[in-house]
C-alpha positions as CSV (number, residue, x, y, z in Angstrom):
1,M,-29.3,-46.6,-15.1
2,S,-26.8,-46.5,-12.1
3,S,-27.4,-44.2,-9.1
4,A,-24.0,-42.6,-9.8
5,R,-25.0,-41.6,-13.4
6,L,-28.5,-40.4,-12.2
7,L,-26.5,-38.2,-9.5
8,A,-24.2,-37.0,-12.3
9,M,-26.9,-36.0,-14.6
10,A,-28.8,-34.1,-11.9
11,H,-25.8,-32.1,-10.9
12,Q,-23.7,-31.4,-14.0
13,R,-20.8,-28.9,-13.4
14,G,-20.2,-25.8,-15.4
15,I,-20.6,-22.2,-14.7
16,A,-23.1,-21.7,-17.5
17,L,-25.1,-24.7,-16.5
18,N,-25.3,-23.4,-13.0
19,R,-25.3,-19.6,-13.7
20,S,-28.2,-18.8,-11.3
21,Q,-26.5,-20.6,-8.3
22,F,-23.1,-19.3,-9.3
23,L,-24.6,-15.8,-9.4
24,L,-26.1,-16.1,-6.0
25,Q,-22.8,-17.2,-4.6
26,T,-21.1,-14.2,-6.3
27,L,-23.6,-11.9,-4.6
28,Q,-22.9,-13.5,-1.3
29,V,-19.1,-12.9,-1.6
30,F,-19.8,-9.2,-2.6
31,F,-21.4,-8.9,0.9
32,V,-18.6,-10.7,2.6
33,G,-16.2,-8.3,1.0
34,L,-18.3,-5.4,2.1
35,V,-18.1,-6.6,5.8
36,I,-14.4,-6.9,6.1
37,G,-13.7,-3.7,3.9
38,M,-15.9,-1.6,6.1
39,E,-13.2,-1.3,8.8
40,R,-10.0,-1.5,6.8
41,N,-9.7,2.3,6.4
42,V,-11.8,3.8,9.2
43,L,-10.6,1.9,12.2
44,P,-6.8,2.3,11.9
45,A,-6.9,5.8,10.8
46,M,-9.3,6.8,13.6
47,S,-7.9,4.4,16.1
48,Q,-7.1,7.2,18.6
49,D,-10.9,7.7,18.9
50,F,-11.0,4.3,20.5
51,G,-8.1,4.9,22.9
52,V,-5.1,3.8,21.0
53,A,-2.1,6.0,21.8
54,K,0.0,7.5,19.1
55,G,2.9,5.1,18.2
56,A,1.4,2.2,19.9
57,F,1.8,0.1,16.6
58,F,1.8,-3.3,18.2
59,F,-1.4,-2.6,20.2
60,L,-3.0,-1.3,17.1
61,A,-2.1,-4.4,15.2
62,S,-3.6,-6.6,17.9
63,F,-7.1,-6.4,16.3
64,V,-5.7,-8.0,13.1
65,I,-3.9,-10.6,15.0
66,S,-7.0,-11.8,16.8
67,F,-8.8,-11.7,13.3
68,G,-6.1,-13.8,11.7
69,L,-5.8,-16.4,14.4
70,V,-9.5,-16.9,14.5
71,K,-10.1,-16.9,10.8
72,G,-7.1,-19.1,10.0
73,A,-8.1,-21.8,12.5
74,L,-11.7,-21.7,11.5
75,N,-10.9,-21.8,7.7
76,F,-9.6,-25.4,8.5
77,V,-12.7,-26.1,10.6
78,A,-14.9,-24.8,7.9
79,G,-13.6,-26.9,5.1
80,G,-14.1,-30.3,7.2
81,L,-17.4,-29.2,8.6
82,S,-18.7,-28.3,5.1
83,D,-17.8,-31.8,3.9
84,R,-19.9,-33.2,6.6
85,I,-22.9,-30.9,7.0
86,G,-23.0,-29.0,3.8
87,R,-21.7,-25.7,2.5
88,K,-25.0,-23.7,3.1
89,R,-25.2,-24.5,6.8
90,V,-21.7,-23.4,7.4
91,L,-22.4,-20.1,5.3
92,L,-25.5,-19.4,7.5
93,L,-23.3,-19.9,10.8
94,G,-20.9,-17.3,9.3
95,W,-23.5,-14.7,8.8
96,I,-25.0,-15.2,12.3
97,A,-21.5,-14.7,13.7
98,G,-21.2,-11.4,11.7
99,I,-24.2,-9.7,13.6
100,P,-22.1,-8.7,16.7
101,I,-19.4,-7.0,14.8
102,P,-20.9,-3.6,14.1
103,L,-22.7,-3.6,17.5
104,L,-19.4,-4.1,19.3
105,I,-17.7,-1.4,17.2
106,F,-20.6,1.0,18.0
107,F,-20.6,0.5,21.8
108,A,-16.7,0.1,22.1
109,P,-15.4,2.1,25.1
110,N,-11.8,1.1,24.2
111,W,-9.7,-0.9,21.7
112,W,-10.2,-4.2,23.4
113,W,-13.7,-4.2,22.1
114,I,-12.5,-3.7,18.6
115,I,-10.3,-6.8,19.1
116,A,-13.4,-8.8,20.4
117,A,-15.3,-7.5,17.2
118,N,-12.5,-8.9,15.1
119,V,-12.8,-12.3,16.8
120,F,-16.4,-12.3,15.4
121,L,-15.0,-11.0,12.1
122,G,-12.6,-13.9,11.8
123,I,-15.5,-16.4,12.4
124,N,-17.7,-14.6,9.7
125,Q,-14.9,-14.4,7.2
126,A,-13.7,-18.0,7.7
127,F,-17.2,-19.3,7.2
128,T,-18.6,-17.2,4.5
129,W,-15.7,-16.5,2.2
130,T,-14.4,-20.1,2.4
131,M,-17.9,-21.3,1.7
132,T,-18.4,-19.1,-1.3
133,V,-15.2,-19.9,-3.1
134,T,-15.5,-23.6,-2.2
135,S,-19.1,-23.6,-3.7
136,Q,-18.1,-21.8,-6.7
137,I,-15.3,-24.3,-7.3
138,D,-17.8,-27.2,-6.7
139,L,-20.1,-25.7,-9.5
140,A,-17.4,-25.0,-12.1
141,D,-15.9,-27.6,-14.4
142,N,-12.3,-28.6,-14.2
143,H,-11.1,-26.2,-16.8
144,Q,-13.0,-23.4,-15.2
145,R,-11.5,-23.3,-11.6
146,G,-9.2,-20.5,-12.3
147,L,-12.1,-18.4,-13.6
148,A,-14.4,-19.5,-10.8
149,V,-11.8,-18.3,-8.1
150,G,-11.0,-15.3,-10.2
151,I,-14.6,-14.2,-10.2
152,N,-15.1,-14.9,-6.4
153,E,-11.9,-13.1,-5.4
154,A,-12.6,-10.2,-7.9
155,V,-16.1,-9.5,-6.7
156,G,-15.0,-9.8,-3.0
157,Y,-12.1,-7.5,-3.3
158,I,-14.0,-5.0,-5.3
159,A,-16.4,-4.8,-2.3
160,V,-13.5,-4.5,0.1
161,G,-12.3,-1.5,-1.8
162,L,-15.8,0.1,-2.3
163,A,-16.5,-0.5,1.5
164,G,-13.2,1.2,2.5
165,L,-13.9,4.2,0.3
166,G,-17.7,4.4,1.2
167,T,-17.2,4.1,4.9
168,G,-14.4,6.7,4.8
169,Y,-17.0,9.3,3.5
170,L,-19.7,8.1,5.8
171,A,-17.3,8.3,8.8
172,V,-16.5,12.0,7.9
173,L,-20.2,12.8,7.8
174,Y,-21.6,10.7,10.7
175,G,-18.5,9.6,12.7
176,P,-17.0,6.1,12.6
177,R,-19.3,4.4,15.0
178,W,-22.6,5.3,13.3
179,A,-21.1,4.8,9.8
180,L,-19.9,1.3,10.5
181,L,-23.1,0.3,12.6
182,G,-25.5,1.2,9.9
183,F,-23.4,-0.1,7.1
184,G,-22.6,-3.4,8.7
185,L,-26.2,-4.2,9.8
186,V,-27.8,-3.5,6.4
187,V,-25.1,-5.8,4.5
188,I,-25.6,-8.6,6.9
189,A,-29.5,-8.4,6.7
190,L,-29.3,-8.5,2.9
191,A,-26.9,-11.5,2.9
192,L,-29.1,-13.5,5.3
193,I,-32.2,-12.7,3.0
194,L,-30.2,-13.8,-0.1
195,L,-29.3,-17.1,1.5
196,L,-32.9,-18.2,1.1
197,W,-32.4,-19.0,-2.6
198,I,-29.0,-20.8,-2.4
199,Q,-28.7,-24.5,-2.9
200,D,-26.1,-26.6,-1.2
201,T,-23.2,-27.5,-3.6
202,I,-22.2,-30.6,-1.7
203,H,-24.5,-32.4,-4.2
204,W,-22.3,-31.4,-7.1
205,V,-19.2,-32.6,-5.2
206,R,-20.8,-36.1,-4.7
207,A,-21.7,-36.2,-8.4
208,E,-18.2,-35.3,-9.3
209,H,-16.7,-38.0,-7.0
210,A,-19.1,-40.6,-8.5
211,Q,-18.1,-39.7,-12.0
212,N,-14.4,-40.0,-11.2
213,Q,-14.8,-43.3,-9.6
214,Q,-16.9,-44.7,-12.5
215,R,-14.3,-43.6,-14.9
216,A,-11.7,-45.4,-12.9
217,G,-13.9,-48.5,-12.6
218,T,-13.6,-48.5,-8.8
219,P,-16.3,-48.5,-6.3
220,V,-17.4,-45.2,-4.8
221,L,-15.7,-45.0,-1.3
222,A,-15.4,-42.3,1.2
223,P,-11.9,-40.9,1.7
224,K,-9.8,-42.6,4.3
225,A,-7.4,-39.8,5.2
226,S,-8.3,-38.0,8.5
227,A,-8.4,-34.2,8.9
228,W,-5.1,-34.3,10.9
229,E,-3.4,-36.4,8.1
230,I,-4.5,-34.0,5.4
231,F,-3.3,-31.1,7.4
232,V,0.1,-32.5,8.0
233,R,0.5,-33.6,4.3
234,V,-0.7,-30.3,3.0
235,S,1.3,-28.2,5.4
236,F,4.6,-29.9,5.7
237,R,5.0,-33.2,3.6
238,D,4.0,-32.4,0.0
239,V,6.5,-30.1,-1.7
240,T,3.7,-28.4,-3.8
241,Y,1.1,-27.8,-1.1
242,R,3.8,-26.5,1.3
243,A,5.2,-24.0,-1.1
244,L,1.8,-22.8,-2.1
245,C,0.8,-22.5,1.7
246,Q,3.9,-20.3,2.4
247,G,2.9,-18.1,-0.5
248,G,-0.5,-17.7,1.0
249,V,1.2,-16.6,4.3
250,A,3.4,-14.0,2.6
251,N,0.7,-12.4,0.7
252,K,-1.4,-11.9,3.9
253,V,1.6,-10.4,5.7
254,A,1.5,-7.8,2.9
255,D,-2.2,-7.3,3.2
256,T,-1.8,-6.9,6.9
257,L,0.6,-4.0,6.3
258,V,-2.0,-2.4,3.9
259,W,-4.7,-2.9,6.5
260,V,-2.9,-1.9,9.7
261,L,-0.1,0.2,9.0
262,F,-0.6,2.0,5.7
263,P,-3.5,4.2,7.1
264,I,-1.2,5.3,9.8
265,F,1.8,5.8,7.4
266,F,-0.3,8.0,5.1
267,R,-1.9,9.9,8.0
268,L,1.6,10.7,9.3
269,H,2.3,12.1,5.8
270,G,-0.6,14.5,6.2
271,L,-3.4,12.7,4.2
272,G,-6.9,12.7,5.5
273,V,-9.2,9.6,5.9
274,V,-10.8,10.2,2.4
275,R,-7.5,10.2,0.5
276,I,-6.3,7.4,2.5
277,G,-9.4,5.6,1.5
278,W,-8.7,6.2,-2.2
279,I,-5.2,4.6,-1.9
280,T,-6.4,1.5,-0.1
281,G,-9.4,1.4,-2.2
282,V,-7.4,1.5,-5.4
283,Y,-5.3,-1.3,-4.2
284,A,-8.3,-3.5,-3.4
285,M,-10.4,-2.5,-6.4
286,I,-7.6,-3.2,-8.9
287,W,-6.9,-6.5,-7.1
288,G,-10.4,-7.2,-7.4
289,L,-11.2,-6.1,-11.0
290,S,-8.1,-7.6,-12.4
291,Q,-9.0,-11.1,-11.1
292,L,-11.8,-11.2,-13.6
293,W,-9.1,-12.0,-16.2
294,T,-6.2,-13.3,-14.2
295,G,-8.0,-16.4,-13.0
296,H,-9.1,-17.2,-16.6
297,L,-5.6,-16.5,-17.9
298,A,-4.2,-19.2,-15.6
299,D,-6.7,-21.7,-17.0
300,R,-5.2,-21.0,-20.5
301,I,-1.4,-20.6,-19.7
302,G,-1.0,-22.4,-16.4
303,R,-0.9,-21.3,-12.7
304,K,2.8,-20.8,-12.1
305,P,3.7,-17.8,-14.5
306,P,1.0,-15.5,-13.1
307,V,1.8,-16.4,-9.5
308,V,5.5,-15.7,-9.8
309,L,4.9,-12.5,-11.8
310,G,2.3,-11.4,-9.2
311,F,4.8,-11.8,-6.3
312,S,7.3,-9.7,-8.3
313,L,4.9,-7.0,-8.8
314,L,3.6,-6.9,-5.2
315,A,7.2,-6.7,-4.0
316,A,8.0,-3.9,-6.4
317,G,4.8,-2.0,-5.4
318,L,5.8,-2.3,-1.7
319,A,9.2,-0.9,-2.4
320,G,7.7,1.9,-4.5
321,T,5.5,2.9,-1.5
322,A,8.6,3.3,0.6
323,L,10.3,5.4,-2.1
324,V,7.7,7.8,-3.3
325,G,6.2,10.6,-1.2
326,S,3.1,11.9,-2.9
327,F,-0.5,11.1,-3.1
328,R,-0.2,10.5,-6.9
329,G,2.8,8.3,-6.5
330,W,1.1,6.2,-3.8
331,I,-2.0,5.7,-6.0
332,I,0.3,4.2,-8.7
333,T,2.2,2.0,-6.3
334,A,-1.2,0.9,-4.8
335,A,-2.3,-0.1,-8.3
336,V,0.8,-2.0,-8.9
337,M,0.3,-3.9,-5.6
338,G,-3.3,-4.6,-6.6
339,L,-2.2,-6.1,-10.0
340,G,0.3,-8.2,-8.2
341,M,-2.2,-9.6,-5.8
342,A,-4.7,-10.2,-8.7
343,L,-2.1,-12.4,-10.5
344,L,-1.1,-14.4,-7.5
345,Y,-4.2,-14.7,-5.3
346,P,-6.8,-16.6,-7.3
347,N,-4.2,-18.7,-8.9
348,L,-2.6,-20.0,-5.5
349,I,-5.9,-21.4,-4.6
350,A,-6.7,-22.7,-8.1
351,A,-3.3,-24.5,-8.1
352,I,-4.4,-26.1,-4.8
353,S,-7.8,-27.1,-6.3
354,D,-6.0,-28.7,-9.4
355,V,-4.3,-31.3,-7.3
356,A,-7.0,-31.9,-4.6
357,P,-9.3,-34.9,-4.8
358,P,-12.9,-34.0,-4.9
359,L,-14.0,-35.4,-1.6
360,E,-11.0,-34.0,0.1
361,R,-11.2,-30.6,-1.5
362,G,-13.0,-28.9,1.4
363,R,-10.4,-30.0,3.9
364,I,-7.5,-29.4,1.6
365,L,-8.7,-25.8,0.8
366,G,-9.4,-25.4,4.4
367,T,-5.9,-26.2,5.3
368,Y,-4.4,-23.9,2.7
369,R,-6.7,-21.1,3.9
370,Y,-5.7,-21.9,7.4
371,W,-2.1,-21.0,6.7
372,R,-2.9,-18.1,4.2
373,D,-5.2,-16.3,6.7
374,T,-3.0,-17.0,9.7
375,G,-0.7,-14.8,7.7
376,Y,-2.8,-11.9,9.2
377,A,-1.7,-13.0,12.6
378,I,1.9,-13.5,11.7
379,G,2.0,-10.2,9.8
380,G,0.4,-8.2,12.6
381,L,2.8,-9.8,15.2
382,I,6.0,-9.3,13.1
383,L,5.1,-5.9,11.6
384,G,3.7,-4.5,14.8
385,L,6.8,-5.5,16.7
386,V,9.1,-4.0,14.0
387,A,7.2,-0.7,13.8
388,Q,7.0,-0.5,17.6
389,W,10.8,-1.1,18.0
390,N,11.8,1.4,15.4
391,G,9.1,3.9,16.2
392,K,8.5,4.1,12.5
393,I,6.5,2.2,9.7
394,L,9.1,2.4,7.1
395,P,11.1,-0.5,8.2
396,A,8.0,-2.7,8.3
397,I,7.4,-1.8,4.6
398,W,10.9,-2.9,3.6
399,L,10.7,-6.0,5.5
400,T,7.3,-7.0,3.9
401,A,8.8,-6.3,0.4
402,G,11.6,-8.7,1.2
403,I,9.3,-11.5,2.6
404,V,7.0,-11.3,-0.6
405,A,10.1,-11.3,-2.9
406,L,11.6,-14.5,-1.2
407,S,8.2,-16.1,-1.3
408,G,8.0,-15.8,-5.0
409,L,11.4,-17.3,-5.4
410,W,10.4,-20.3,-3.3
411,I,7.5,-21.0,-5.6
412,S,9.4,-20.5,-8.7
413,F,12.0,-23.1,-7.6
414,A,9.7,-25.5,-5.7
415,V,6.4,-25.8,-7.6
416,Q,5.8,-27.7,-10.8
417,E,3.0,-26.5,-13.0
418,T,-0.4,-27.9,-11.8
419,H,-2.4,-26.9,-14.9
420,P,-0.5,-27.2,-18.2
421,R,-1.1,-24.8,-21.0
422,S,-4.3,-25.5,-22.9
423,P,-4.5,-25.3,-26.7
């Protein structure tokens, strides 16, 4: 029996066949979501406690700009690094990088320390979330990629919503510093302990590659394209990759608005930190819960229809937020935005995975995630400047709605279906 066949038999793909490892990766992404979610409500709403002057929107947005620049760049590094040293080691590095985050927030004398904390948050999220979704794609069979991504993103964003809501209550009881210190250190400790039972999924990738080469009747060779060649092809040369990458940027511009300016927008309308937590929490939890079926839906009907519909709903929810003026209305628009994100978010990355060769998957996904999460920096820069220039947040909301709508149109015209409808 050939070595390729033995390798394939030892590392068969499929969510059910690898349920224990898939579940461990799912728990990991839950902890990843808790880490980023813990500051999405508390820090912007209570930014004046850290020395941010009222109306200093661009300075406020700087903590997300630092996060986006670091996370975007390291998403690309993480993909290539994981192809070389394995997924598990990169995941471990990500959790080690997370340890300074709650400590810097706790001891912060000013907002610059929060910016520094978000540099470490960018490292943490780039390495941990990239590795969990890549590992779950590695374990899943070809027809389960949308489901795998949907589960990953669902659990992660459910955690984001729960953390934003939970830390809002904790901040009211104990203050933002103590709330985030205790919450963050406990989550990171649990994630590191869980890592002891996780296997490296790079072995499943090599088995998949060997199978593909065996079917094609060609020898098993390492990919020849360099990391830079892959980056240029995915970013600029390939029509499908390029359109999907800009879609990733656009949805993160929208998420930047929710993260940075929504808490201030609602605070200016008289809402307290707990009610703000409910609005942003509903957005994140609807986004998360709905991905349990939106990824699987795309496995059956194709990626493009859910993606285009998702951009439409996201734009509509943003416009609705600008038009309504009540807590109940904002809960509804947050739910619409969350549903839109659920339709587009997992299926953009599933579409990328459909057309990515197995041994290049880590670097191709890393390039996509570079552009997607650099959208945080782009969004922070553009929206922060717009809000600063006007002295109001409303123009930034309308601008984001326009960006999202145009992005959906780009994908509808430029992208061919990557996963045709199954019987």
